[in-house]
mmCIF file of the N, C-alpha and C atoms, coordinates in Angstrom:
data_MODEL
# 
_entry.id   MODEL 
# 
loop_
_atom_site.group_PDB 
_atom_site.id 
_atom_site.type_symbol 
_atom_site.label_atom_id 
_atom_site.label_alt_id 
_atom_site.label_comp_id 
_atom_site.label_asym_id 
_atom_site.label_entity_id 
_atom_site.label_seq_id 
_atom_site.pdbx_PDB_ins_code 
_atom_site.Cartn_x 
_atom_site.Cartn_y 
_atom_site.Cartn_z 
_atom_site.occupancy 
_atom_site.B_iso_or_equiv 
_atom_site.pdbx_formal_charge 
_atom_site.auth_seq_id 
_atom_site.auth_comp_id 
_atom_site.auth_asym_id 
_atom_site.auth_atom_id 
_atom_site.pdbx_PDB_model_num 
ATOM 1   N N  . MET A 1 1  ? 4.755  -5.393  -20.399 1.00 0.00 ? 1  MET A N  1 
ATOM 2   C CA . MET A 1 1  ? 5.570  -5.852  -18.961 1.00 0.00 ? 1  MET A CA 1 
ATOM 3   C C  . MET A 1 1  ? 3.962  -5.669  -18.173 1.00 0.00 ? 1  MET A C  1 
ATOM 4   N N  . SER A 1 2  ? 3.762  -7.312  -17.524 1.00 0.00 ? 2  SER A N  1 
ATOM 5   C CA . SER A 1 2  ? 2.748  -6.987  -16.408 1.00 0.00 ? 2  SER A CA 1 
ATOM 6   C C  . SER A 1 2  ? 3.506  -6.429  -15.417 1.00 0.00 ? 2  SER A C  1 
ATOM 7   N N  . LYS A 1 3  ? 2.313  -6.163  -14.510 1.00 0.00 ? 3  LYS A N  1 
ATOM 8   C CA . LYS A 1 3  ? 3.017  -5.409  -12.955 1.00 0.00 ? 3  LYS A CA 1 
ATOM 9   C C  . LYS A 1 3  ? 3.320  -6.252  -12.426 1.00 0.00 ? 3  LYS A C  1 
ATOM 10  N N  . LEU A 1 4  ? 4.099  -5.919  -11.335 1.00 0.00 ? 4  LEU A N  1 
ATOM 11  C CA . LEU A 1 4  ? 4.448  -6.718  -10.125 1.00 0.00 ? 4  LEU A CA 1 
ATOM 12  C C  . LEU A 1 4  ? 3.658  -6.730  -9.163  1.00 0.00 ? 4  LEU A C  1 
ATOM 13  N N  . LYS A 1 5  ? 3.257  -7.922  -8.817  1.00 0.00 ? 5  LYS A N  1 
ATOM 14  C CA . LYS A 1 5  ? 1.977  -8.135  -7.671  1.00 0.00 ? 5  LYS A CA 1 
ATOM 15  C C  . LYS A 1 5  ? 2.465  -8.308  -6.223  1.00 0.00 ? 5  LYS A C  1 
ATOM 16  N N  . VAL A 1 6  ? 2.590  -7.195  -5.414  1.00 0.00 ? 6  VAL A N  1 
ATOM 17  C CA . VAL A 1 6  ? 3.046  -6.794  -4.256  1.00 0.00 ? 6  VAL A CA 1 
ATOM 18  C C  . VAL A 1 6  ? 1.652  -6.957  -3.146  1.00 0.00 ? 6  VAL A C  1 
ATOM 19  N N  . ALA A 1 7  ? 2.361  -7.563  -1.810  1.00 0.00 ? 7  ALA A N  1 
ATOM 20  C CA . ALA A 1 7  ? 1.926  -7.740  -0.744  1.00 0.00 ? 7  ALA A CA 1 
ATOM 21  C C  . ALA A 1 7  ? 2.587  -7.107  0.182   1.00 0.00 ? 7  ALA A C  1 
ATOM 22  N N  . THR A 1 8  ? 1.632  -6.109  1.387   1.00 0.00 ? 8  THR A N  1 
ATOM 23  C CA . THR A 1 8  ? 2.199  -5.728  2.338   1.00 0.00 ? 8  THR A CA 1 
ATOM 24  C C  . THR A 1 8  ? 1.484  -6.462  3.189   1.00 0.00 ? 8  THR A C  1 
ATOM 25  N N  . VAL A 1 9  ? 2.512  -6.304  4.601   1.00 0.00 ? 9  VAL A N  1 
ATOM 26  C CA . VAL A 1 9  ? 2.023  -7.037  5.811   1.00 0.00 ? 9  VAL A CA 1 
ATOM 27  C C  . VAL A 1 9  ? 2.370  -6.458  6.959   1.00 0.00 ? 9  VAL A C  1 
ATOM 28  N N  . TRP A 1 10 ? 1.395  -6.381  7.736   1.00 0.00 ? 10 TRP A N  1 
ATOM 29  C CA . TRP A 1 10 ? 1.542  -5.525  8.853   1.00 0.00 ? 10 TRP A CA 1 
ATOM 30  C C  . TRP A 1 10 ? 1.189  -6.462  10.090  1.00 0.00 ? 10 TRP A C  1 
ATOM 31  N N  . LEU A 1 11 ? 2.732  -6.697  10.788  1.00 0.00 ? 11 LEU A N  1 
ATOM 32  C CA . LEU A 1 11 ? 2.500  -7.763  11.603  1.00 0.00 ? 11 LEU A CA 1 
ATOM 33  C C  . LEU A 1 11 ? 2.653  -7.244  12.945  1.00 0.00 ? 11 LEU A C  1 
ATOM 34  N N  . ASP A 1 12 ? 3.773  -7.788  13.868  1.00 0.00 ? 12 ASP A N  1 
ATOM 35  C CA . ASP A 1 12 ? 3.940  -6.837  14.791  1.00 0.00 ? 12 ASP A CA 1 
ATOM 36  C C  . ASP A 1 12 ? 5.033  -5.519  14.956  1.00 0.00 ? 12 ASP A C  1 
ATOM 37  N N  . GLY A 1 13 ? 4.088  -4.560  14.395  1.00 0.00 ? 13 GLY A N  1 
ATOM 38  C CA . GLY A 1 13 ? 4.711  -3.358  14.386  1.00 0.00 ? 13 GLY A CA 1 
ATOM 39  C C  . GLY A 1 13 ? 3.458  -2.012  14.646  1.00 0.00 ? 13 GLY A C  1 
ATOM 40  N N  . CYS A 1 14 ? 3.939  -0.560  14.595  1.00 0.00 ? 14 CYS A N  1 
ATOM 41  C CA . CYS A 1 14 ? 3.104  0.248   14.986  1.00 0.00 ? 14 CYS A CA 1 
ATOM 42  C C  . CYS A 1 14 ? 2.456  0.758   13.344  1.00 0.00 ? 14 CYS A C  1 
ATOM 43  N N  . SER A 1 15 ? 3.090  0.833   12.191  1.00 0.00 ? 15 SER A N  1 
ATOM 44  C CA . SER A 1 15 ? 1.857  0.863   11.187  1.00 0.00 ? 15 SER A CA 1 
ATOM 45  C C  . SER A 1 15 ? 2.370  1.837   10.363  1.00 0.00 ? 15 SER A C  1 
ATOM 46  N N  . GLY A 1 16 ? 3.820  2.241   11.014  1.00 0.00 ? 16 GLY A N  1 
ATOM 47  C CA . GLY A 1 16 ? 4.694  3.799   10.504  1.00 0.00 ? 16 GLY A CA 1 
ATOM 48  C C  . GLY A 1 16 ? 5.146  3.215   9.212   1.00 0.00 ? 16 GLY A C  1 
ATOM 49  N N  . CYS A 1 17 ? 5.325  2.612   8.359   1.00 0.00 ? 17 CYS A N  1 
ATOM 50  C CA . CYS A 1 17 ? 6.239  2.004   7.184   1.00 0.00 ? 17 CYS A CA 1 
ATOM 51  C C  . CYS A 1 17 ? 4.657  1.973   6.492   1.00 0.00 ? 17 CYS A C  1 
ATOM 52  N N  . HIS A 1 18 ? 4.017  1.512   6.804   1.00 0.00 ? 18 HIS A N  1 
ATOM 53  C CA . HIS A 1 18 ? 2.176  1.773   5.666   1.00 0.00 ? 18 HIS A CA 1 
ATOM 54  C C  . HIS A 1 18 ? 2.045  3.146   5.757   1.00 0.00 ? 18 HIS A C  1 
ATOM 55  N N  . MET A 1 19 ? 2.274  3.896   6.793   1.00 0.00 ? 19 MET A N  1 
ATOM 56  C CA . MET A 1 19 ? 1.657  5.447   6.341   1.00 0.00 ? 19 MET A CA 1 
ATOM 57  C C  . MET A 1 19 ? 2.627  5.962   5.367   1.00 0.00 ? 19 MET A C  1 
ATOM 58  N N  . SER A 1 20 ? 4.467  5.684   5.638   1.00 0.00 ? 20 SER A N  1 
ATOM 59  C CA . SER A 1 20 ? 5.259  6.211   5.008   1.00 0.00 ? 20 SER A CA 1 
ATOM 60  C C  . SER A 1 20 ? 4.542  5.938   3.599   1.00 0.00 ? 20 SER A C  1 
ATOM 61  N N  . PHE A 1 21 ? 4.195  4.893   3.355   1.00 0.00 ? 21 PHE A N  1 
ATOM 62  C CA . PHE A 1 21 ? 4.672  4.318   1.957   1.00 0.00 ? 21 PHE A CA 1 
ATOM 63  C C  . PHE A 1 21 ? 3.241  5.226   1.005   1.00 0.00 ? 21 PHE A C  1 
ATOM 64  N N  . LEU A 1 22 ? 1.968  5.875   1.964   1.00 0.00 ? 22 LEU A N  1 
ATOM 65  C CA . LEU A 1 22 ? 0.796  6.471   1.628   1.00 0.00 ? 22 LEU A CA 1 
ATOM 66  C C  . LEU A 1 22 ? 1.366  7.791   1.538   1.00 0.00 ? 22 LEU A C  1 
ATOM 67  N N  . ASP A 1 23 ? 2.607  8.098   1.972   1.00 0.00 ? 23 ASP A N  1 
ATOM 68  C CA . ASP A 1 23 ? 2.934  9.523   2.080   1.00 0.00 ? 23 ASP A CA 1 
ATOM 69  C C  . ASP A 1 23 ? 4.034  9.485   1.013   1.00 0.00 ? 23 ASP A C  1 
ATOM 70  N N  . MET A 1 24 ? 3.709  9.080   -0.143  1.00 0.00 ? 24 MET A N  1 
ATOM 71  C CA . MET A 1 24 ? 4.742  9.321   -1.351  1.00 0.00 ? 24 MET A CA 1 
ATOM 72  C C  . MET A 1 24 ? 4.254  10.100  -1.847  1.00 0.00 ? 24 MET A C  1 
ATOM 73  N N  . ASP A 1 25 ? 3.105  11.147  -2.196  1.00 0.00 ? 25 ASP A N  1 
ATOM 74  C CA . ASP A 1 25 ? 2.509  12.147  -2.499  1.00 0.00 ? 25 ASP A CA 1 
ATOM 75  C C  . ASP A 1 25 ? 2.639  11.425  -3.733  1.00 0.00 ? 25 ASP A C  1 
ATOM 76  N N  . GLU A 1 26 ? 2.578  12.371  -4.746  1.00 0.00 ? 26 GLU A N  1 
ATOM 77  C CA . GLU A 1 26 ? 2.732  11.742  -6.587  1.00 0.00 ? 26 GLU A CA 1 
ATOM 78  C C  . GLU A 1 26 ? 3.865  10.912  -6.656  1.00 0.00 ? 26 GLU A C  1 
ATOM 79  N N  . ARG A 1 27 ? 4.528  10.336  -6.209  1.00 0.00 ? 27 ARG A N  1 
ATOM 80  C CA . ARG A 1 27 ? 5.295  9.420   -6.487  1.00 0.00 ? 27 ARG A CA 1 
ATOM 81  C C  . ARG A 1 27 ? 5.009  8.075   -6.795  1.00 0.00 ? 27 ARG A C  1 
ATOM 82  N N  . ILE A 1 28 ? 3.673  8.135   -6.056  1.00 0.00 ? 28 ILE A N  1 
ATOM 83  C CA . ILE A 1 28 ? 2.850  7.008   -5.822  1.00 0.00 ? 28 ILE A CA 1 
ATOM 84  C C  . ILE A 1 28 ? 2.171  6.664   -6.864  1.00 0.00 ? 28 ILE A C  1 
ATOM 85  N N  . LEU A 1 29 ? 1.914  7.481   -7.991  1.00 0.00 ? 29 LEU A N  1 
ATOM 86  C CA . LEU A 1 29 ? 1.215  7.433   -9.025  1.00 0.00 ? 29 LEU A CA 1 
ATOM 87  C C  . LEU A 1 29 ? 1.989  6.816   -10.052 1.00 0.00 ? 29 LEU A C  1 
ATOM 88  N N  . GLU A 1 30 ? 3.042  7.278   -10.015 1.00 0.00 ? 30 GLU A N  1 
ATOM 89  C CA . GLU A 1 30 ? 4.064  6.469   -10.557 1.00 0.00 ? 30 GLU A CA 1 
ATOM 90  C C  . GLU A 1 30 ? 4.247  4.998   -10.286 1.00 0.00 ? 30 GLU A C  1 
ATOM 91  N N  . LEU A 1 31 ? 4.720  4.530   -9.251  1.00 0.00 ? 31 LEU A N  1 
ATOM 92  C CA . LEU A 1 31 ? 4.667  3.198   -8.604  1.00 0.00 ? 31 LEU A CA 1 
ATOM 93  C C  . LEU A 1 31 ? 3.350  2.898   -8.776  1.00 0.00 ? 31 LEU A C  1 
ATOM 94  N N  . ALA A 1 32 ? 2.142  2.953   -8.729  1.00 0.00 ? 32 ALA A N  1 
ATOM 95  C CA . ALA A 1 32 ? 0.899  2.022   -9.359  1.00 0.00 ? 32 ALA A CA 1 
ATOM 96  C C  . ALA A 1 32 ? 1.222  1.858   -10.661 1.00 0.00 ? 32 ALA A C  1 
ATOM 97  N N  . LYS A 1 33 ? 1.591  2.666   -11.810 1.00 0.00 ? 33 LYS A N  1 
ATOM 98  C CA . LYS A 1 33 ? 2.243  2.141   -12.847 1.00 0.00 ? 33 LYS A CA 1 
ATOM 99  C C  . LYS A 1 33 ? 2.939  0.653   -13.239 1.00 0.00 ? 33 LYS A C  1 
ATOM 100 N N  . LEU A 1 34 ? 3.582  0.305   -12.063 1.00 0.00 ? 34 LEU A N  1 
ATOM 101 C CA . LEU A 1 34 ? 4.498  -0.551  -11.931 1.00 0.00 ? 34 LEU A CA 1 
ATOM 102 C C  . LEU A 1 34 ? 3.801  -2.018  -11.270 1.00 0.00 ? 34 LEU A C  1 
ATOM 103 N N  . ILE A 1 35 ? 3.475  -1.795  -10.101 1.00 0.00 ? 35 ILE A N  1 
ATOM 104 C CA . ILE A 1 35 ? 3.192  -2.769  -9.296  1.00 0.00 ? 35 ILE A CA 1 
ATOM 105 C C  . ILE A 1 35 ? 1.685  -2.930  -9.187  1.00 0.00 ? 35 ILE A C  1 
ATOM 106 N N  . ASP A 1 36 ? 0.817  -3.796  -8.752  1.00 0.00 ? 36 ASP A N  1 
ATOM 107 C CA . ASP A 1 36 ? -0.790 -3.821  -8.018  1.00 0.00 ? 36 ASP A CA 1 
ATOM 108 C C  . ASP A 1 36 ? -0.525 -4.534  -6.960  1.00 0.00 ? 36 ASP A C  1 
ATOM 109 N N  . VAL A 1 37 ? -0.779 -3.615  -6.008  1.00 0.00 ? 37 VAL A N  1 
ATOM 110 C CA . VAL A 1 37 ? -0.972 -4.192  -4.671  1.00 0.00 ? 37 VAL A CA 1 
ATOM 111 C C  . VAL A 1 37 ? -2.397 -5.311  -4.185  1.00 0.00 ? 37 VAL A C  1 
ATOM 112 N N  . VAL A 1 38 ? -2.080 -6.264  -4.172  1.00 0.00 ? 38 VAL A N  1 
ATOM 113 C CA . VAL A 1 38 ? -2.916 -7.468  -3.826  1.00 0.00 ? 38 VAL A CA 1 
ATOM 114 C C  . VAL A 1 38 ? -3.244 -7.859  -2.406  1.00 0.00 ? 38 VAL A C  1 
ATOM 115 N N  . TYR A 1 39 ? -2.905 -7.446  -2.086  1.00 0.00 ? 39 TYR A N  1 
ATOM 116 C CA . TYR A 1 39 ? -2.605 -7.918  -0.519  1.00 0.00 ? 39 TYR A CA 1 
ATOM 117 C C  . TYR A 1 39 ? -1.903 -6.763  0.614   1.00 0.00 ? 39 TYR A C  1 
ATOM 118 N N  . SER A 1 40 ? -2.720 -5.677  1.448   1.00 0.00 ? 40 SER A N  1 
ATOM 119 C CA . SER A 1 40 ? -2.316 -4.935  2.109   1.00 0.00 ? 40 SER A CA 1 
ATOM 120 C C  . SER A 1 40 ? -3.461 -4.947  3.466   1.00 0.00 ? 40 SER A C  1 
ATOM 121 N N  . PRO A 1 41 ? -2.819 -4.212  4.169   1.00 0.00 ? 41 PRO A N  1 
ATOM 122 C CA . PRO A 1 41 ? -4.210 -3.579  5.598   1.00 0.00 ? 41 PRO A CA 1 
ATOM 123 C C  . PRO A 1 41 ? -4.816 -2.366  4.609   1.00 0.00 ? 41 PRO A C  1 
ATOM 124 N N  . LEU A 1 42 ? -4.165 -1.779  3.624   1.00 0.00 ? 42 LEU A N  1 
ATOM 125 C CA . LEU A 1 42 ? -4.366 -0.634  2.850   1.00 0.00 ? 42 LEU A CA 1 
ATOM 126 C C  . LEU A 1 42 ? -5.387 -1.153  1.708   1.00 0.00 ? 42 LEU A C  1 
ATOM 127 N N  . VAL A 1 43 ? -5.914 -2.257  1.104   1.00 0.00 ? 43 VAL A N  1 
ATOM 128 C CA . VAL A 1 43 ? -6.701 -2.658  0.345   1.00 0.00 ? 43 VAL A CA 1 
ATOM 129 C C  . VAL A 1 43 ? -7.317 -3.671  1.249   1.00 0.00 ? 43 VAL A C  1 
ATOM 130 N N  . ASP A 1 44 ? -9.100 -3.951  0.567   1.00 0.00 ? 44 ASP A N  1 
ATOM 131 C CA . ASP A 1 44 ? -9.833 -4.897  0.649   1.00 0.00 ? 44 ASP A CA 1 
ATOM 132 C C  . ASP A 1 44 ? -9.711 -6.666  0.941   1.00 0.00 ? 44 ASP A C  1 
ATOM 133 N N  . ALA A 1 45 ? -8.422 -6.749  0.460   1.00 0.00 ? 45 ALA A N  1 
ATOM 134 C CA . ALA A 1 45 ? -8.291 -7.871  0.160   1.00 0.00 ? 45 ALA A CA 1 
ATOM 135 C C  . ALA A 1 45 ? -7.912 -8.986  1.780   1.00 0.00 ? 45 ALA A C  1 
ATOM 136 N N  . LYS A 1 46 ? -8.826 -10.188 1.681   1.00 0.00 ? 46 LYS A N  1 
ATOM 137 C CA . LYS A 1 46 ? -8.872 -10.637 3.083   1.00 0.00 ? 46 LYS A CA 1 
ATOM 138 C C  . LYS A 1 46 ? -7.762 -11.989 3.127   1.00 0.00 ? 46 LYS A C  1 
ATOM 139 N N  . ASP A 1 47 ? -7.836 -12.319 2.160   1.00 0.00 ? 47 ASP A N  1 
ATOM 140 C CA . ASP A 1 47 ? -6.821 -13.224 2.161   1.00 0.00 ? 47 ASP A CA 1 
ATOM 141 C C  . ASP A 1 47 ? -5.011 -13.254 1.697   1.00 0.00 ? 47 ASP A C  1 
ATOM 142 N N  . PHE A 1 48 ? -4.703 -13.773 1.834   1.00 0.00 ? 48 PHE A N  1 
ATOM 143 C CA . PHE A 1 48 ? -2.929 -13.703 1.493   1.00 0.00 ? 48 PHE A CA 1 
ATOM 144 C C  . PHE A 1 48 ? -3.046 -14.438 0.065   1.00 0.00 ? 48 PHE A C  1 
ATOM 145 N N  . PRO A 1 49 ? -3.050 -13.884 -1.193  1.00 0.00 ? 49 PRO A N  1 
ATOM 146 C CA . PRO A 1 49 ? -3.038 -14.765 -2.366  1.00 0.00 ? 49 PRO A CA 1 
ATOM 147 C C  . PRO A 1 49 ? -1.557 -15.542 -2.285  1.00 0.00 ? 49 PRO A C  1 
ATOM 148 N N  . ASP A 1 50 ? -1.858 -16.794 -3.046  1.00 0.00 ? 50 ASP A N  1 
ATOM 149 C CA . ASP A 1 50 ? -1.489 -18.099 -3.236  1.00 0.00 ? 50 ASP A CA 1 
ATOM 150 C C  . ASP A 1 50 ? 0.136  -17.406 -3.688  1.00 0.00 ? 50 ASP A C  1 
ATOM 151 N N  . GLU A 1 51 ? 0.400  -16.877 -4.301  1.00 0.00 ? 51 GLU A N  1 
ATOM 152 C CA . GLU A 1 51 ? 1.818  -16.435 -5.003  1.00 0.00 ? 51 GLU A CA 1 
ATOM 153 C C  . GLU A 1 51 ? 1.917  -14.777 -5.047  1.00 0.00 ? 51 GLU A C  1 
ATOM 154 N N  . VAL A 1 52 ? 3.014  -14.020 -4.900  1.00 0.00 ? 52 VAL A N  1 
ATOM 155 C CA . VAL A 1 52 ? 2.872  -12.753 -5.141  1.00 0.00 ? 52 VAL A CA 1 
ATOM 156 C C  . VAL A 1 52 ? 4.704  -11.983 -5.191  1.00 0.00 ? 52 VAL A C  1 
ATOM 157 N N  . ASP A 1 53 ? 4.622  -11.653 -6.161  1.00 0.00 ? 53 ASP A N  1 
ATOM 158 C CA . ASP A 1 53 ? 6.149  -11.237 -6.798  1.00 0.00 ? 53 ASP A CA 1 
ATOM 159 C C  . ASP A 1 53 ? 7.257  -10.890 -5.455  1.00 0.00 ? 53 ASP A C  1 
ATOM 160 N N  . ILE A 1 54 ? 6.696  -9.747  -4.870  1.00 0.00 ? 54 ILE A N  1 
ATOM 161 C CA . ILE A 1 54 ? 7.267  -9.264  -3.632  1.00 0.00 ? 54 ILE A CA 1 
ATOM 162 C C  . ILE A 1 54 ? 6.123  -8.717  -2.320  1.00 0.00 ? 54 ILE A C  1 
ATOM 163 N N  . ALA A 1 55 ? 6.629  -9.376  -1.177  1.00 0.00 ? 55 ALA A N  1 
ATOM 164 C CA . ALA A 1 55 ? 6.428  -9.271  0.004   1.00 0.00 ? 55 ALA A CA 1 
ATOM 165 C C  . ALA A 1 55 ? 6.963  -8.050  0.664   1.00 0.00 ? 55 ALA A C  1 
ATOM 166 N N  . LEU A 1 56 ? 6.382  -7.041  1.213   1.00 0.00 ? 56 LEU A N  1 
ATOM 167 C CA . LEU A 1 56 ? 6.726  -6.080  1.950   1.00 0.00 ? 56 LEU A CA 1 
ATOM 168 C C  . LEU A 1 56 ? 6.361  -6.447  3.622   1.00 0.00 ? 56 LEU A C  1 
ATOM 169 N N  . VAL A 1 57 ? 6.875  -6.582  4.161   1.00 0.00 ? 57 VAL A N  1 
ATOM 170 C CA . VAL A 1 57 ? 6.369  -6.853  5.659   1.00 0.00 ? 57 VAL A CA 1 
ATOM 171 C C  . VAL A 1 57 ? 7.175  -5.737  6.851   1.00 0.00 ? 57 VAL A C  1 
ATOM 172 N N  . GLU A 1 58 ? 6.221  -5.692  7.693   1.00 0.00 ? 58 GLU A N  1 
ATOM 173 C CA . GLU A 1 58 ? 6.255  -4.727  8.512   1.00 0.00 ? 58 GLU A CA 1 
ATOM 174 C C  . GLU A 1 58 ? 6.312  -5.408  10.248  1.00 0.00 ? 58 GLU A C  1 
ATOM 175 N N  . GLY A 1 59 ? 7.546  -5.161  10.632  1.00 0.00 ? 59 GLY A N  1 
ATOM 176 C CA . GLY A 1 59 ? 7.154  -5.527  11.298  1.00 0.00 ? 59 GLY A CA 1 
ATOM 177 C C  . GLY A 1 59 ? 7.737  -7.159  11.902  1.00 0.00 ? 59 GLY A C  1 
ATOM 178 N N  . ALA A 1 60 ? 7.655  -7.623  13.130  1.00 0.00 ? 60 ALA A N  1 
ATOM 179 C CA . ALA A 1 60 ? 8.115  -9.246  13.301  1.00 0.00 ? 60 ALA A CA 1 
ATOM 180 C C  . ALA A 1 60 ? 7.186  -10.450 12.582  1.00 0.00 ? 60 ALA A C  1 
ATOM 181 N N  . VAL A 1 61 ? 8.107  -10.919 11.790  1.00 0.00 ? 61 VAL A N  1 
ATOM 182 C CA . VAL A 1 61 ? 7.464  -12.268 11.020  1.00 0.00 ? 61 VAL A CA 1 
ATOM 183 C C  . VAL A 1 61 ? 6.828  -13.351 11.817  1.00 0.00 ? 61 VAL A C  1 
ATOM 184 N N  . ALA A 1 62 ? 5.618  -13.368 11.915  1.00 0.00 ? 62 ALA A N  1 
ATOM 185 C CA . ALA A 1 62 ? 5.003  -14.759 12.716  1.00 0.00 ? 62 ALA A CA 1 
ATOM 186 C C  . ALA A 1 62 ? 4.760  -15.757 11.795  1.00 0.00 ? 62 ALA A C  1 
ATOM 187 N N  . ARG A 1 63 ? 4.562  -15.554 10.680  1.00 0.00 ? 63 ARG A N  1 
ATOM 188 C CA . ARG A 1 63 ? 3.780  -16.295 9.740   1.00 0.00 ? 63 ARG A CA 1 
ATOM 189 C C  . ARG A 1 63 ? 4.735  -17.181 8.670   1.00 0.00 ? 63 ARG A C  1 
ATOM 190 N N  . ARG A 1 64 ? 4.872  -18.120 8.590   1.00 0.00 ? 64 ARG A N  1 
ATOM 191 C CA . ARG A 1 64 ? 5.857  -18.852 7.256   1.00 0.00 ? 64 ARG A CA 1 
ATOM 192 C C  . ARG A 1 64 ? 5.277  -18.586 6.153   1.00 0.00 ? 64 ARG A C  1 
ATOM 193 N N  . THR A 1 65 ? 3.982  -18.530 6.056   1.00 0.00 ? 65 THR A N  1 
ATOM 194 C CA . THR A 1 65 ? 2.704  -18.437 5.181   1.00 0.00 ? 65 THR A CA 1 
ATOM 195 C C  . THR A 1 65 ? 3.136  -17.536 4.176   1.00 0.00 ? 65 THR A C  1 
ATOM 196 N N  . THR A 1 66 ? 3.742  -16.385 4.835   1.00 0.00 ? 66 THR A N  1 
ATOM 197 C CA . THR A 1 66 ? 3.653  -15.067 4.041   1.00 0.00 ? 66 THR A CA 1 
ATOM 198 C C  . THR A 1 66 ? 5.230  -15.277 3.201   1.00 0.00 ? 66 THR A C  1 
ATOM 199 N N  . LYS A 1 67 ? 6.174  -15.343 3.959   1.00 0.00 ? 67 LYS A N  1 
ATOM 200 C CA . LYS A 1 67 ? 7.753  -15.831 3.228   1.00 0.00 ? 67 LYS A CA 1 
ATOM 201 C C  . LYS A 1 67 ? 7.541  -17.130 2.096   1.00 0.00 ? 67 LYS A C  1 
ATOM 202 N N  . ARG A 1 68 ? 6.675  -18.298 2.293   1.00 0.00 ? 68 ARG A N  1 
ATOM 203 C CA . ARG A 1 68 ? 6.538  -19.336 1.486   1.00 0.00 ? 68 ARG A CA 1 
ATOM 204 C C  . ARG A 1 68 ? 5.745  -19.111 -0.013  1.00 0.00 ? 68 ARG A C  1 
ATOM 205 N N  . ARG A 1 69 ? 4.906  -17.944 0.463   1.00 0.00 ? 69 ARG A N  1 
ATOM 206 C CA . ARG A 1 69 ? 3.758  -17.427 -0.788  1.00 0.00 ? 69 ARG A CA 1 
ATOM 207 C C  . ARG A 1 69 ? 4.716  -16.336 -1.490  1.00 0.00 ? 69 ARG A C  1 
ATOM 208 N N  . SER A 1 70 ? 6.024  -15.944 -1.536  1.00 0.00 ? 70 SER A N  1 
ATOM 209 C CA . SER A 1 70 ? 6.346  -14.675 -1.881  1.00 0.00 ? 70 SER A CA 1 
ATOM 210 C C  . SER A 1 70 ? 7.809  -14.982 -2.770  1.00 0.00 ? 70 SER A C  1 
ATOM 211 N N  . LYS A 1 71 ? 7.972  -14.647 -3.980  1.00 0.00 ? 71 LYS A N  1 
ATOM 212 C CA . LYS A 1 71 ? 9.153  -14.556 -4.769  1.00 0.00 ? 71 LYS A CA 1 
ATOM 213 C C  . LYS A 1 71 ? 10.179 -14.411 -4.283  1.00 0.00 ? 71 LYS A C  1 
ATOM 214 N N  . ARG A 1 72 ? 10.001 -12.990 -3.620  1.00 0.00 ? 72 ARG A N  1 
ATOM 215 C CA . ARG A 1 72 ? 11.026 -12.271 -3.204  1.00 0.00 ? 72 ARG A CA 1 
ATOM 216 C C  . ARG A 1 72 ? 10.475 -11.375 -1.477  1.00 0.00 ? 72 ARG A C  1 
ATOM 217 N N  . PHE A 1 73 ? 11.133 -11.847 -0.481  1.00 0.00 ? 73 PHE A N  1 
ATOM 218 C CA . PHE A 1 73 ? 10.607 -11.277 0.866   1.00 0.00 ? 73 PHE A CA 1 
ATOM 219 C C  . PHE A 1 73 ? 11.490 -10.272 1.435   1.00 0.00 ? 73 PHE A C  1 
ATOM 220 N N  . ALA A 1 74 ? 10.821 -9.324  2.067   1.00 0.00 ? 74 ALA A N  1 
ATOM 221 C CA . ALA A 1 74 ? 11.943 -8.305  2.353   1.00 0.00 ? 74 ALA A CA 1 
ATOM 222 C C  . ALA A 1 74 ? 11.121 -7.645  3.425   1.00 0.00 ? 74 ALA A C  1 
ATOM 223 N N  . PRO A 1 75 ? 11.354 -8.192  5.034   1.00 0.00 ? 75 PRO A N  1 
ATOM 224 C CA . PRO A 1 75 ? 11.011 -7.393  5.875   1.00 0.00 ? 75 PRO A CA 1 
ATOM 225 C C  . PRO A 1 75 ? 11.649 -6.198  5.989   1.00 0.00 ? 75 PRO A C  1 
ATOM 226 N N  . THR A 1 76 ? 10.916 -5.397  7.265   1.00 0.00 ? 76 THR A N  1 
ATOM 227 C CA . THR A 1 76 ? 11.592 -3.991  7.261   1.00 0.00 ? 76 THR A CA 1 
ATOM 228 C C  . THR A 1 76 ? 11.773 -4.109  9.095   1.00 0.00 ? 76 THR A C  1 
ATOM 229 N N  . PRO A 1 77 ? 12.631 -3.512  9.844   1.00 0.00 ? 77 PRO A N  1 
ATOM 230 C CA . PRO A 1 77 ? 13.065 -3.433  11.229  1.00 0.00 ? 77 PRO A CA 1 
ATOM 231 C C  . PRO A 1 77 ? 11.754 -2.992  11.804  1.00 0.00 ? 77 PRO A C  1 
ATOM 232 N N  . ASN A 1 78 ? 11.606 -3.429  12.925  1.00 0.00 ? 78 ASN A N  1 
ATOM 233 C CA . ASN A 1 78 ? 10.923 -2.407  13.876  1.00 0.00 ? 78 ASN A CA 1 
ATOM 234 C C  . ASN A 1 78 ? 11.216 -1.182  13.985  1.00 0.00 ? 78 ASN A C  1 
ATOM 235 N N  . CYS A 1 79 ? 10.158 -0.552  14.827  1.00 0.00 ? 79 CYS A N  1 
ATOM 236 C CA . CYS A 1 79 ? 10.786 0.991   14.900  1.00 0.00 ? 79 CYS A CA 1 
ATOM 237 C C  . CYS A 1 79 ? 11.530 1.151   15.926  1.00 0.00 ? 79 CYS A C  1 
# 
């Protein structure tokens, strides 16, 4: 089974959701077996990929491109 391509986007928010993502302790190792983070402020990718399986969005959505290039779109509420 191939890994899901996941993008995390930090828009108009406080970065708390991204910090919580990193604070998963050893569970993040199990998650790494299932997903490949292809875009995030936590990785060195500069351009949002043409297509991702899941986009996790922190803050207000300001760009339609993020939603249009994602098969599943999961915005999180602001703090």
